N, C-alpha and C positions, 0 to 999 in steps of 0.2 A: 504494500499499499504506500502510496506517495506520502512522504513526510509533510505534515500540514503546518510546519513552522511558518510564521509570518513571512510572506514574500519580501516585504519591505526590509525586515531585519536581515533576511538571508542575503539580499542583494547588497546591503550595506556592508555586511561582513565580507562578502566576496570581493567587493570593490576595494575595501580598505586593506585587507591582509592577504587576499588571494587564496583563501582556504575556507573550508566549511567551519561552522561554529563548533568549538570544542565541546564534546559531550553530547552533541545532538545525535538523535537516532539515525542509524545508517539506512539508506534506502536500497532495497534489494533490486538488482538489475541483472538480467541474463544477457550475455554478449557471446555471439558466435564468432569463431575464427576458423578459417578454412585451410590453414596449412601450419605445420609445426616448424617451418623453416625460419631462418633468422630475420626475414623481412617483417615478421609479425612481432618483433622484439618489444615495441612500445606497449603492446597489449599485455605482454608477460611482465614487463618491468613495472608497469603501473600497479599490477596485482601484487607481485612479490616484494616490491619496494614500498608497499603501503600507501601509494599515491592516490589510488581510488578512495581508500578509507579517509585519507586526509580531506578529501572533498565530499565526504558524506555518502559514499557509494559502497554498498556491500555487493561486490561484483562476483558473479559466477561465470567463469570462462568455459564455454562449451565448444569442443572440437566438432566441426561438421565439415567433412571433406568437400572442397570446391566451393567457390563463390556462388555458383548457380544454386547449389543446395542450401547455402546459407540464406540467400534472399527468399527462397521458398519458405523457410521457417519464419522469416519476418512476416511474410504475407499471411501465414497461418496464425500468427500471434503467439507462437511457442516461445519466441525470444523477442526482446525489445530493440536490440541493436546488433548489427553485424559488421564485421570487417569484410568488405567486398570490393571488387574491382568495377570500374566504370562500364566495362563491357557487359558484365553480368547484370548490372543495374539497368542499363539501356535495354537489354534484351527482355528483361522481366517487365519493364514499364511498357514497352511496345506490345507485349502480350497481355497487358491489362493491369499490372501491379501498380500500387500507389506508393512508390518509394522515392526517397530523396537522399543524396549524399550531402552531409553536413561539413565534412572536412576530409582532406586527403593528406596523409603524412609522407607518402612517397608518390610523386607525380611523374614518374617515368617507369619504363619497363626494364628492370634489371635482369636480363636473361642472356644466356649464351647457348649456342646449338652444339650439343655434345654428339659426336658421331663415332661410329666404329673406326678403328685405326685404319681399316682397309679403304675407307672413303677418303681418297687423297685430293680429289678435285670436285668441282661443281658437277661435272658430267657423271661422276661416280654416284652422285646423290640422285640424279634424275631417275624417276620411276620406282624409287625405294621408299618404304614407309617411315614416316616420322610420327612418334607417339605423343599424345597429349592426354590430359585428364578427361575433359569433357568439351564439347562444342560450346563456344561462348565464354569459356574460362580464360583466365590470364595466360595459361599455357598455350591455349588455342591461338590467342592474339599474338603471342610471342612467336609461335611456330610460323605463322603467316608472315609476320614482319621480317623475321630472319631469313626465311626462304626467298622473299622478295628482295632482300638485301643482297642475296647471291645472284640476282638476275633471273630467278626462276619463278614460275607461277604455282602458288599453293594449290593443291588438289590436282590440277591439270598436269603439272610436271612432277610434283612430289606429293603422293597420297598422304593425307593426314588421318591417323587412326586413333580412336578413343581407346585408351587402355587402362585408365585409372590414375591413382595418385603416384607419388614418387617411388614407392616400393614396387608397385605394379609395372611402372615404366622401366625401372631398373631390371626387373625380371624379364620383361619383353625384350630389352636391349641385350641382356646376357644370352638369351636363347636364339636371338637373331630374328625374332618376329618383327622388330623395328630396327632400323640402322641408326636412328638418332632420336633425340628428344630435347626440348628446350628445358633449361635448368637455371635456377637462381645462382648468382656468383658464389663461389666457395664450395658448392656441393660436389664439384668434381673431385675434391680431395678425398671423398668417401668412396670413390669407385675403385676399390681394391680388387685386383684380379680381373678387371674389365678393361682390356686394351681400348683406348679411346683417344680422341683429340678434340680440341675446340675449333670448330670450323668458322664460326663468326659469332660476334657478340654485339649487343646493342651499344656497348661502350665503344665499338669501332666506328659507329656512325658519326659523320661530321657534325650533325645537328642532333641535340637531345630528342629522343622520341618521347613526346609528351603523351602520358597515359595515366589516368586516375587509377592507381594501383592498390595502395593500402588506404582505404577510405572508411570512415564511420558512416554507416547507412542505417536509416530507420524508415518507418512509414510516415507519411505527411501528417496523419492524424496523431501519431505519438509525439511528433515534434511540436505540433500545435498545442497539445495538452500537457506536455512535459518539457517545455523549453528550458526550464531551470535545470532539470536533470541533464539535458544534453549540453548545457553550458558547463556544468560541473565536470561532465565526462571530457569535454574538449580541453578544459583547463588541466585535468589530470594527464591527458595524453600529451599535451604541450610540455608539461613538466617531465614526463617520461622521456620525451625526445631529448630534452636537455640533459637528463640523467644519462642516456645512451651516449651522448657526445662528450660528457665530462667525467664519467665514472666507469672507466674501462673494465677494471677487474671484476667489479660486481656485475656488470652487464655480461661479461663473458660467462659467468656462472649461470645467469638466467638463460642465455642462449644454449649452454650445454645441457641444462635441465630440460628445457622444452623440446629441443631437437634430439635429445638422448644421444648426444655425440660428445666425445672427449678428445677428438683428433685436434691437436694444437694448431695445425695449418688451417683446418676448416674454421675453427673458432676465431682465429686471428683475422683471416681474410673476410669472414662474414661480418665481424665487427667493423673492420676498416671500411668495407663497402657500404654498410648501413649508416655509418656516421656521415658519409658524403651524400647518400641517397635521401635521407630524411630532411624535410624542409623545416626551417625555423618557424615560418608562418604557414600553417597548413591549409592554404586556400586550394580550391579544386581547379585544376587546369581546365580552362575553357577550350583551348585548342584540342587537347587530348579527348575531352568529352565529345566534342563535335565529331571527331573521327569515329568514336564508338557508336554514336547515334546513327551515323551514315551506315555503318556495318549492320546495325540492328534493323534499320529500315529496309536494307537490301534484302533481308530475309522475311520481311513482312510487307509486301506490296500494298500500297494504299494507306498505310499508317502514317501518322505525323508525330513528330516529337521535336522539342526544342531544348536547348541547354537549360534554360530556366525552369523547365518542367521537372528536371531530375537533380538540380543543384540548388541548395540553399546554404551557403557558407557565411551567412550574415553574422552568426555567433563568432566566428573567427575574426571577422572584420571588426566587430564590436570589441573583442578582447585586444586586438592589435591597437585600435584607436585609444582604448582606455589606458594603455601603457602596461597591461598585464604581461605581455610577452617580453617586453624590454626588461621588466622587473625580474622575470624568471632568468633571463640571460645575463643579468647584471653581475 
């Protein structure tokens, strides 16, 4: 049940000290995250670092594989907030869902195309299967972008196959069912006994590929009736981003815990990549959202959708204007 503390008092406390009133009851919130990789580190950090509780939120993090499935649980009302990508949100809204992204902590697509060691050239990849989790997922978008970056056409030149999450993709790769798969940075250090090479990375692109990747998403109705909750969540995740950037050793422990990995190279490279990837002011990229809307509309002829239909990052703008973010980074 939403805490009924006076809104005026709550806002005064938030604006003056940037945290929730000491001793106030904690509001229970269920949040879904779709991957245990290091790109979700702010969600983990805010929980284990006590930052949610600092802002009056008793958060239950629930693992639901893939952004597509996460947004489905939002629509059903089983959870209140989800970490999801812009592609999944656009596809869901085109299909009739009433969702909105309120902030994006990573606004680019940090992926590399891992291929079998035998794939030496672009022509070697032609006609071979590349594995993703699900159509419309971030891995699907990444596969298409990386294949295009090689000068090939997704599906036409390089078949894209749904095989499941990271472990399923690794198994399909090991058995030869697929010859490649898109992967977040650092994950390659875990591919023991699997001869491979990195064929291309979004980091190789001359211009950053804008993509709403790690985003807090909720229903429009929940945002309207629980705006203060979403404000406190945003404040917590902004503080968690600062924690990531400034408290390395503690963050490495969080990454190790949630990814269930202790490979030093993986942990180090994952942390270093995410420090650069996470935005200080988590506004939602308009350019990246427009691209995902076009992709979603291409799969739904006759539908219409605008950026403002699925983006409301006004809370981030308010926090930035108020000086809250500057105070966190001071």
